[in-house]
C-alpha positions as CSV (number, residue, x, y, z in Angstrom):
1,I,122.7,122.7,125.4
2,V,119.1,122.7,124.2
3,K,116.9,123.2,127.3
4,N,113.5,122.7,125.7
5,V,111.9,122.6,122.3
6,N,108.4,123.2,120.9
7,A,108.7,121.2,117.6
8,E,105.2,122.1,116.4
9,K,105.9,125.9,116.7
10,R,109.5,125.5,115.7
11,Y,111.3,127.2,118.5
12,G,113.1,126.4,121.7
13,F,115.6,127.7,124.3
14,I,119.3,127.1,124.7
15,Q,121.0,127.1,128.1
16,F,124.6,128.4,127.9
17,R,127.5,129.8,129.9
18,D,127.8,133.5,129.8
19,Q,131.6,133.2,129.6
20,P,133.7,130.3,128.3
21,R,134.7,129.2,131.8
22,G,131.9,131.0,133.7
23,Q,129.6,129.2,136.2
24,R,126.5,131.4,135.6
25,R,124.2,130.0,132.9
26,S,121.6,131.9,130.9
27,D,118.8,130.9,128.5
28,V,118.4,132.3,125.0
29,F,115.6,131.8,122.5
30,F,116.1,130.2,119.1
31,H,113.9,129.6,116.1
32,F,114.3,126.7,113.6
33,S,114.7,129.3,110.8
34,S,118.2,130.0,112.3
35,L,119.3,126.4,111.7
36,P,121.5,125.6,108.7
37,D,119.6,124.6,105.5
38,G,118.6,121.0,105.8
39,A,119.6,120.7,109.4
40,V,118.0,118.3,111.9
41,A,115.3,119.4,114.2
42,P,117.1,119.7,117.6
43,D,116.1,117.9,120.7
44,V,116.6,118.5,124.4
45,G,120.2,117.7,125.3
46,D,121.6,118.6,121.8
47,R,124.8,120.7,121.9
48,L,124.8,123.8,119.7
49,K,127.3,126.5,118.7
50,F,125.7,129.8,118.0
51,V,125.9,133.6,118.0
52,V,123.8,135.7,120.4
53,E,122.2,138.8,118.8
54,K,119.4,141.2,119.5
55,D,116.2,140.8,117.5
56,P,115.5,144.2,116.0
57,R,111.8,143.5,116.0
58,N,111.4,143.2,119.8
59,G,114.8,144.0,121.3
60,K,115.1,140.6,122.9
61,F,118.2,138.4,122.5
62,R,118.1,135.3,120.3
63,A,120.5,132.7,118.9
64,S,121.5,132.8,115.3
65,N,124.1,131.2,113.0
66,I,123.4,127.9,114.8
67,E,125.7,124.9,114.2
68,L,124.7,121.4,115.5
69,L,127.4,119.7,117.5
70,G,125.8,116.6,118.9
71,N,123.9,115.4,121.9
72,E,125.1,115.2,125.5
73,N,123.7,111.7,125.6
74,E,124.9,110.7,122.1
75,E,125.9,107.2,121.5
76,G,129.1,105.6,122.7
77,D,130.5,102.3,121.6
78,D,127.6,100.3,123.0
79,G,124.8,102.9,122.7
80,V,122.5,104.4,120.1
81,S,120.7,107.7,120.5
82,I,117.3,107.6,118.9
83,R,113.8,109.1,119.2
84,A,110.9,107.2,120.7
85,F,107.1,107.5,121.1
86,S,104.6,105.6,123.1
87,M,101.4,103.7,122.1
88,N,98.9,101.8,124.1
89,M,97.8,98.2,123.6
90,P,96.4,96.6,121.5
91,F,97.5,99.1,118.8
92,A,101.1,98.9,119.8
93,A,101.1,95.2,119.1
94,L,99.2,95.6,115.8
95,L,101.9,98.1,114.7
96,A,104.9,96.1,116.0
97,N,103.6,93.0,114.3
98,G,103.4,94.8,111.0
99,Y,99.7,94.8,110.5
100,K,98.9,98.4,111.4
101,T,100.6,100.5,108.8
102,L,99.1,103.9,109.5
103,E,99.2,105.8,112.8
104,S,96.6,108.5,113.3
105,R,96.7,111.3,115.8
106,N,94.9,114.6,116.3
107,G,98.1,116.1,117.5
108,T,101.0,117.0,115.3
109,M,103.9,115.3,117.0
110,F,105.1,113.5,113.9
111,K,104.9,116.5,111.6
112,P,108.5,117.8,112.2
113,Y,109.9,114.4,111.2
114,P,110.2,113.6,107.4
115,A,109.9,110.2,105.7
116,G,112.8,108.0,106.6
117,T,113.0,109.1,110.3
118,Q,113.6,106.1,112.6
119,M,112.0,105.8,116.0
120,L,111.5,103.3,118.8
121,L,108.0,102.1,119.8
122,H,107.3,102.2,123.5
123,V,104.3,100.2,124.8
124,G,102.2,102.3,127.2
125,R,100.8,101.0,130.4
126,R,97.2,101.5,129.5
127,T,94.8,99.6,127.1
128,Y,93.2,102.0,124.7
129,P,89.5,102.0,125.3
130,D,87.9,101.7,121.9
131,G,85.2,99.3,122.9
132,D,86.9,96.6,120.9
133,R,85.7,98.2,117.6
134,H,89.1,97.3,116.2
135,L,88.0,93.7,116.3
136,E,85.2,94.4,113.8
137,I,87.7,95.9,111.4
138,L,90.1,92.9,111.7
139,R,87.2,90.4,111.3
140,D,85.9,92.3,108.3
141,A,89.3,92.0,106.8
142,G,88.9,88.2,106.9
143,L,91.3,87.4,109.8
144,S,90.6,84.4,111.9
145,E,90.2,84.6,115.7
146,Q,93.7,83.0,116.1
147,E,95.3,85.4,113.6
148,I,93.7,88.3,115.6
149,R,95.0,87.0,118.9
150,D,98.5,86.6,117.4
151,L,98.5,90.2,116.0
152,K,97.3,91.6,119.3
153,S,100.0,89.8,121.3
154,L,103.6,90.8,122.0
155,P,106.5,88.3,122.2
156,P,107.1,86.5,125.5
157,G,109.0,88.7,127.9
158,T,107.8,91.8,126.1
159,G,105.1,94.0,127.6
160,K,103.9,97.3,128.8
161,G,106.4,99.9,129.9
162,M,109.0,98.8,127.5
163,L,110.7,99.9,124.2
164,V,109.9,96.9,122.0
165,A,110.4,97.7,118.3
166,I,112.3,100.0,115.9
167,L,110.5,101.5,112.9
168,E,110.8,103.9,110.1
169,I,108.0,106.4,109.3
170,G,106.9,107.5,105.9
171,Q,104.9,110.6,105.0
172,T,102.7,112.5,107.5
173,I,99.6,114.0,106.0
174,E,96.3,115.6,107.1
175,T,93.2,113.6,106.1
176,T,89.5,114.1,106.1
177,L,86.9,112.0,107.8
178,Q,85.7,110.7,104.4
179,Q,89.3,109.6,103.6
180,R,89.7,107.8,106.9
181,S,86.3,106.1,106.5
182,E,87.4,104.3,103.4
183,P,87.8,100.5,104.1
184,T,91.4,100.4,103.0
185,M,92.5,103.2,105.3
186,Q,90.4,101.9,108.2
187,R,92.2,98.6,107.8
188,Q,95.6,100.2,107.8
189,I,94.8,102.3,110.9
190,C,92.8,99.5,112.5
191,A,90.1,102.0,113.5
192,Y,87.0,103.5,112.1
193,G,87.3,106.9,110.5
194,S,85.3,108.5,113.3
195,D,87.6,106.9,115.9
196,S,90.9,108.0,114.3
197,G,92.9,111.2,114.3
198,R,93.0,113.5,111.3
199,I,96.8,113.5,111.0
200,V,98.1,110.2,109.6
201,T,101.6,108.9,109.5
202,E,102.8,106.0,107.4
203,I,104.8,103.2,109.0
204,A,107.2,102.2,106.3
205,K,108.8,99.3,108.1
206,V,109.1,97.9,111.6
207,A,111.1,95.2,113.5
208,Y,111.2,93.9,117.0
209,L,114.2,94.7,119.1
210,K,116.3,91.7,120.0
211,R,115.2,92.3,123.5
212,P,112.9,94.9,125.1
213,V,114.2,97.8,127.0
214,P,112.2,98.9,130.1
215,M,111.6,102.6,130.2
216,S,109.1,105.1,131.5
217,A,107.3,106.9,128.7
218,Q,107.5,110.7,128.1
219,G,105.0,112.8,126.2
220,G,105.1,113.1,122.4
221,V,108.4,112.2,120.8
222,W,111.5,112.1,123.0
223,K,115.1,111.1,122.5
224,T,116.6,108.3,124.4
225,K,119.7,106.0,124.3
226,I,119.6,102.2,124.0
227,P,122.3,99.5,123.9
228,R,123.4,98.9,120.3
229,P,123.2,95.1,120.7
230,V,119.3,95.3,121.0
231,I,119.0,96.6,117.4
232,P,118.1,93.8,115.0
233,D,121.1,92.5,113.0
234,D,119.6,93.3,109.7
235,W,118.4,96.8,110.6
236,E,120.4,99.6,109.0
237,L,120.5,102.6,111.4
238,A,119.9,106.0,109.9
239,N,122.9,108.3,109.9
240,E,121.2,110.6,112.4
241,N,121.4,107.9,115.0
242,V,125.1,108.4,114.8
243,W,124.5,112.2,114.7
244,P,124.1,114.5,113.0
245,K,122.4,114.0,109.6
246,A,119.1,112.2,109.1
247,Y,116.1,114.1,110.4
248,H,115.8,117.2,108.2
249,V,113.5,120.1,108.6
250,R,112.3,122.0,105.6
251,D,112.8,125.7,106.0
252,N,112.3,128.2,103.2
253,S,112.8,131.3,105.3
254,S,116.1,133.1,105.7
255,T,117.6,135.3,108.4
256,S,120.2,138.0,108.3
257,A,122.1,138.1,111.6
258,K,124.3,140.6,113.2
259,K,127.1,138.8,114.9
260,G,127.2,139.5,118.6
261,G,128.8,137.5,121.4
262,E,129.4,133.8,120.6
263,G,127.9,131.1,122.7
264,D,128.9,127.5,122.8
265,S,126.4,125.3,124.7
266,G,128.9,122.4,125.0
C-alpha cells in the first residue's frame, strides 16, 4: 500500500509485507518513472504490485515494474473515491458558483494532474484576507451589488468545513505578473495580478453536490470517498473515480529493472 507520496518531486514510499503471509512490514522507495506508461499518479492508500530491486547507482532498494491495483478505500456500491482540495471563502463560493474560472497558487499542487481531472471542492474554515480587493474587480466587471452577494454566497445548509462541489480542471500553466495583470485574467482569477499565484489552473466545469459532505481539510490535494448519491445526476464521473484510468502522468523516461523479490502491497 502506498504510504506517502510527493507528487511534485514524483516519488513516494510503499509499505509491504516481507513475506506473503508475514506480519513484518517494510517500506520501499518508488519513483513515478517506474509506473507503466500513461499510468495514474498514485495516492496514499493505493494498492500496488511491484518488484523490489537494488538501485545500482546507490545500492538502495527500490520498487520497479509497478502495477496499479486499486485503492484500499476505493468505491463500493454507494461510494466514490475522488480527489479533493480546499479553498477559503469568498473564493470558494466564486468558484462553486461558476464565476471564478481560474485558480492561482504559488505552489504546484495541481501540476501532477492533467486536464480532465475531476476533484471535489472543500470550503476552508477561514476567510481569505485580501482586504476586499476582489470586490473592486467584480464591480469593475459591471456586476451589481446583489449579483456580487449572490456569487459570494453558498446554498443554504452549505458552509465552511464541507465538501460542496465537484469540478473538472483544465490546463495548469505558469504565468508572469504581466499576464496575470491583464483585465481578463484578473476577472477570471477574481484577484489582481500582484495578489495571485504564478501557477494558474483552469476550471473547466463545476457543479454543486446534491448535498454537502462535512469533512476536515487536508493539505494540498488528497483522496477521499463520498456517497455516490451526492453526485449531481447529470455529472459524468471520470473513469478514474471507478479506478484505475483517468489521471495520467506524462513520463518520457524509461527504466531497465533487474527482477528481484516480488512485493504485493495488497
